[in-house]
C-alpha positions as CSV (number, residue, x, y, z in Angstrom):
1,M,-116.5,-86.9,-301.8
2,V,-120.0,-86.4,-300.6
3,A,-122.0,-84.3,-303.0
4,W,-123.3,-80.8,-302.3
5,P,-127.5,-81.9,-302.4
6,F,-126.4,-84.1,-299.0
7,W,-125.7,-80.6,-297.6
8,A,-128.1,-78.4,-299.3
9,S,-130.7,-81.8,-298.4
10,L,-130.0,-81.3,-294.3
11,L,-129.7,-77.4,-295.1
12,V,-133.4,-77.6,-296.5
13,V,-135.0,-80.1,-293.0
14,F,-133.1,-76.9,-291.4
15,G,-135.7,-74.0,-293.3
16,I,-137.9,-76.3,-292.9
17,A,-138.1,-77.0,-288.9
18,V,-136.8,-73.7,-288.3
19,A,-139.7,-71.9,-290.0
20,W,-141.9,-74.1,-288.6
21,R,-141.0,-73.0,-285.3
22,L,-141.7,-69.7,-286.3
23,R,-145.1,-69.8,-288.0
24,R,-146.0,-72.2,-284.5
25,G,-144.4,-69.5,-281.8
26,S,-143.9,-72.6,-279.5
27,T,-142.3,-76.1,-279.1
28,L,-144.5,-78.6,-279.1
29,E,-144.8,-78.5,-275.6
30,S,-146.9,-82.1,-274.9
31,H,-142.8,-83.9,-275.7
32,A,-140.7,-80.0,-275.5
33,V,-138.3,-79.5,-272.4
34,R,-137.0,-76.6,-271.0
35,L,-133.4,-76.2,-270.6
36,A,-131.8,-74.0,-268.3
37,W,-128.6,-72.0,-269.8
38,P,-126.4,-74.3,-268.4
39,E,-127.9,-76.9,-270.1
40,L,-128.1,-75.6,-272.9
41,S,-125.3,-74.5,-274.0
42,I,-123.7,-77.9,-272.7
43,G,-125.9,-79.1,-275.6
44,A,-125.2,-76.3,-277.6
45,L,-121.2,-77.7,-276.9
46,A,-122.0,-81.4,-277.3
47,L,-123.3,-81.1,-280.8
48,L,-120.6,-78.4,-282.6
49,G,-118.5,-81.6,-281.3
50,L,-120.0,-83.7,-283.3
51,A,-120.7,-81.1,-286.8
52,F,-116.1,-81.2,-285.7
53,H,-116.1,-84.3,-286.3
54,C,-118.1,-84.2,-289.4
55,L,-116.2,-81.1,-290.7
56,A,-112.6,-83.5,-289.6
57,M,-114.2,-86.1,-291.7
58,F,-116.5,-85.0,-294.8
59,L,-115.0,-81.3,-295.1
60,P,-111.6,-81.3,-294.3
61,P,-110.4,-77.8,-296.4
62,L,-112.7,-76.3,-293.4
63,V,-111.2,-76.8,-290.4
64,P,-109.2,-73.5,-288.9
65,P,-105.7,-73.2,-290.3
66,I,-104.5,-74.0,-286.1
67,Q,-102.5,-76.7,-285.9
68,A,-104.0,-78.2,-282.5
69,V,-107.5,-78.1,-284.2
70,Q,-105.4,-79.3,-287.2
71,G,-104.5,-82.5,-285.3
72,L,-107.0,-83.7,-283.4
73,A,-109.2,-83.2,-286.9
74,G,-106.3,-86.0,-288.5
75,A,-107.2,-88.2,-285.6
76,I,-110.3,-88.5,-286.3
77,V,-109.9,-88.6,-289.5
78,E,-107.6,-92.4,-289.3
79,L,-111.5,-93.2,-287.1
80,G,-108.9,-94.5,-283.2
81,V,-109.3,-94.2,-280.5
82,I,-109.6,-90.5,-280.4
83,S,-111.7,-91.2,-283.2
84,Q,-114.0,-92.9,-281.1
85,I,-113.8,-90.5,-278.2
86,A,-114.5,-87.2,-280.5
87,Y,-117.8,-89.3,-281.5
88,W,-118.9,-91.5,-278.6
89,L,-118.5,-88.3,-275.7
90,P,-120.9,-85.9,-277.2
91,A,-123.5,-88.6,-278.2
92,V,-124.0,-89.5,-275.3
93,V,-123.7,-85.7,-273.3
94,L,-126.2,-85.2,-276.5
95,L,-128.5,-87.5,-274.6
96,V,-128.4,-87.1,-271.2
97,V,-128.6,-83.0,-271.6
98,L,-131.8,-83.9,-273.4
99,R,-133.3,-86.4,-270.8
100,G,-136.6,-84.7,-270.0
101,I,-138.0,-85.2,-273.6
102,G,-140.7,-88.1,-274.1
103,W,-138.6,-91.4,-273.9
104,P,-139.6,-92.5,-277.4
105,I,-137.8,-89.6,-279.7
106,L,-134.8,-90.1,-276.5
107,V,-134.8,-93.7,-277.9
108,A,-135.4,-92.7,-281.9
109,L,-132.1,-90.3,-281.1
110,A,-130.1,-92.6,-279.2
111,V,-131.2,-95.0,-282.1
112,A,-129.8,-92.9,-284.8
113,L,-126.9,-91.8,-283.1
114,L,-126.0,-95.2,-282.1
115,A,-126.3,-95.9,-286.3
116,V,-124.5,-93.2,-287.4
117,G,-121.0,-94.9,-284.9
118,A,-121.8,-98.4,-285.9
119,T,-121.5,-97.2,-289.6
120,M,-118.1,-95.0,-289.1
121,F,-116.2,-97.1,-287.2
122,W,-117.2,-101.0,-288.8
123,P,-117.0,-101.6,-292.6
124,F,-120.9,-100.0,-294.1
125,P,-120.5,-98.3,-297.2
126,L,-119.9,-94.6,-296.9
127,G,-124.3,-94.5,-298.5
128,I,-125.5,-96.5,-296.0
129,H,-123.4,-94.0,-293.6
130,L,-125.2,-90.4,-295.1
131,V,-127.8,-92.0,-294.2
132,T,-126.7,-93.1,-290.8
133,I,-126.1,-89.0,-290.7
134,F,-129.4,-87.7,-292.5
135,A,-131.7,-89.4,-290.4
136,A,-129.9,-88.8,-286.6
137,T,-128.9,-85.4,-288.4
138,S,-132.4,-84.4,-289.1
139,L,-133.9,-86.1,-285.7
140,V,-131.2,-83.3,-283.5
141,I,-133.0,-80.8,-286.3
142,V,-136.6,-81.5,-285.3
143,I,-136.1,-82.0,-281.6
144,A,-133.7,-78.6,-281.0
145,T,-136.5,-76.3,-283.6
146,Q,-139.8,-78.2,-282.4
147,L,-138.6,-79.6,-278.2
148,V,-137.0,-77.6,-276.3
149,S,-137.1,-74.1,-274.6
150,L,-134.7,-72.0,-273.5
151,G,-136.5,-72.4,-269.0
152,A,-135.1,-71.2,-265.6
153,E,-135.8,-74.4,-263.8
154,V,-133.6,-77.4,-264.8
155,V,-134.6,-80.7,-265.6
156,T,-134.3,-83.3,-263.4
157,A,-136.3,-86.3,-264.9
């Protein structure tokens, strides 16, 4: 359904962002947020939830052959209430976890996630939906690699 160059281009964005972080050795401190282990874990679970939603929609053969997981993937593909919850809940959780980053970046991520949801649950062409996914995923990659650091303090902003 979705050609391999789309997925490859996301991997390229990820590779560039990771290489840049490794080269710099630190985050972009003026906009970075320090997350404690619990927040980092919750954010990672939110990202896994969003990734599973994409997996169920675009790469169903890769969904693990466990009956409950297959059932959830099937409900996600139907784009009903379960699919809505499976998308919007982790999207909102991710925004809450990242609330300490600069507000322009947080607003950009919120708009990108909103665009993904709107183009998924309303009748938009697949090409437009893929552009929104690419934008949101690229933004998440940049935030995760350049603007998040592990710290002992819990963000209170």
